[in-house]
Structures are given as C-alpha cells and as structure tokens.
C-alpha positions, 0 to 999 in steps of 0.5 A: 887589451889587458894592460900588464905594465903601467909606468906613470909619471916616472922619473929617475935621478941617480946620486940625488943631492950630490955634485954628480947628480944624474937625471936619467929619466923624466916624466915617463908614462907608458902602458904595455898590453898583454902579449905585446912585443915592445922595444925601447929604442934611443941613443946611448945614455937615454935611460932605456936600460934604466926603464927596463930595470925599473919595470923589473924592480932592479932599481926604484923610481925617484918619482912616479909608480910602476905597476905590473899586473896591478901590483907594484914592481916589487910584488911582481918580482917576488911573485916571479912574474917576469924573467930577464935576459941580459946582453951577456948570457951570464951562464955558469961555466961549471954547470951543464946547459940543463943545470943552468936552465934548471937553476931558477927551478932549484931555487924555487924548490921544484922536484927533480922530476919537475925540473928535468921535465921542464928543462927538456921542454925549454931546450926543445923550445929553443932548439937545443934539446941535444945540448943539455949535457954540454957546458956553456963554453962549448957553445957559440954566443948565439947558442948561449943566449938561447940557453939564457932565454930558456932559463928565463922562461923555465919558471913560466913568467908571463913577462920577458924583459930583455936588455940588448940580448943580441948586442954582442953577436955578429950580424948573421947570428943576430938576424937568426936570433931575432927569428928564433925570438919571434918564434918563441914569442909566438909560441909562448904568448909572453909580453916582451919588453926589449931594449935595443940600439938598432932601428932595423932590429926594433922594427923587425921584432916589435908590435910597438917601438917606444922612441926615447930622447937623449938624457934625461930620457923622455918618450919622444914617440910611440910607433905602431909597427904594422909590418905584416906577420908572421915575419921572416927573412923576406920581411927585411925586403918588404916596402913597409919595413923600410917605411917604418924604419924611416918613421922611427929614424925621423922620430929619433931625429925629432927627439934629438932636436927637441932635446938640444933646443932645451926647455922653453924660456 
C-alpha cells in the first residue's frame, strides 16, 4: 500500500515555557495508507483533534514531523490535498446550498461553468441535488453536514479530515449519516481520518481504529477492523462487530490503566 500520511515522533505542547503549559501529545508515530478509513478514538482531552489538526496543518508539532504524500503538512495544505469537516457544518446562512458548495472553487478561481458542474456532481453524491437553491437554515442538521461534506470534496482532495462530524446529531440521524459517509467513501476512494468518541461508530466506519490514551495523548493500540464489507444496518448485529467493539474497549481500558500508573520509577 502507498503511505499518504506519516506522523513521526510527534509531540505537541501548548503554552510551552509558561505556568499553564499543557502536554497534549507525546511520541506519536502513525502511518496511514491510501484509501484507508482510520478513526482516532480516545477519552476527552487525549489529543485526537490536536492530532487531526497537526495532519491538516492547522497547528504545528512541538517535536517530530508530519508528512502528507511525502511533503510537509504545510505544503500539502497549500496544494489543497485535503478537505476538512468539523462537528458543526459551518455553512454561510446567506448563501444557498449550491453557493456554499461552490465557495472553495470560487476561491480557487474556477469558472462559473466549472463551479456549477462540480456543484451538481457533489450534490448528487450526497443525495441533495434537489436542494441547491435552499438555504442552510432550511435544512436538518444531517442535511447540513452532507452539504459540508460536499463542500470539502468539491475541489477533489485525496484526503478527508473529519473532526467528530456527527457528534451533535441524534442517534438515528447519526447512523444514517454513517451509512452515507461509507457510501461516499466507497465511491470517491478518499483516504479518511475521522475523530470520534464513539466506539461503535469507530468500529462501524473504519478499516483501522487508532486508540489513544489520556493526556498526554499516546497511541495505546491500533486495531484492524475486519468486520465484513460492505457494511449496512445488519452489520450492527454481526458477531464480529461486537467482538471488535470489545477489543477496542479493552484497549481503551488498558491505555487508561497504563496512564494512571505513570512512568516507571
């Protein structure tokens, strides 16, 4: 497999040299291959989102290096090699759905014809082709997140970074959005890095789950998810699904135990 994201010896300290210094991440080593769906899972404050932001060049490591397709994260960001989706859809209420999706294409200087053609393609991908003239406030939370995904994919990035995109949704909508995301992933073949607090969500979506310990965040384990593909609503009743949930939960517990023990004396 072709490695597209390489995190080597990365640590992150906020407020370094001050009394309120916080060590968020410590000694992170991780490689993610092309086309993988990798979830970052761990307790609140363990640095999942910080690690995602390091990959996306929204912050810089204190030590170590992040490479994306063999380049620095900053070069990859400038080359528009990834799109990002956050917990809130962050759409502009005064722009229609179509114009929200078009925004990155406008910034990049695409022609009107190119923007409109790509927008229709993206709205069809997220099954919102009849909502282009609506405004975000006229849509449900799940529909708004689908628009955000369409916008993130509009400029054809190879990597999709997602920071708890379904965290604010009710359980039924969340499960439907998980199915939608898997469908989109299968169609686009993007590499996806996904932050979540939910063990079942991580197992359902992922090809691998990266389990992180409490702050300072370390990788407690990486678990391959061999639950049969393609996944659907029946997957949630499959024995292997429950086995993998248990495996991930045990890894989380082990990471918590090791953290509480602290370093050897």
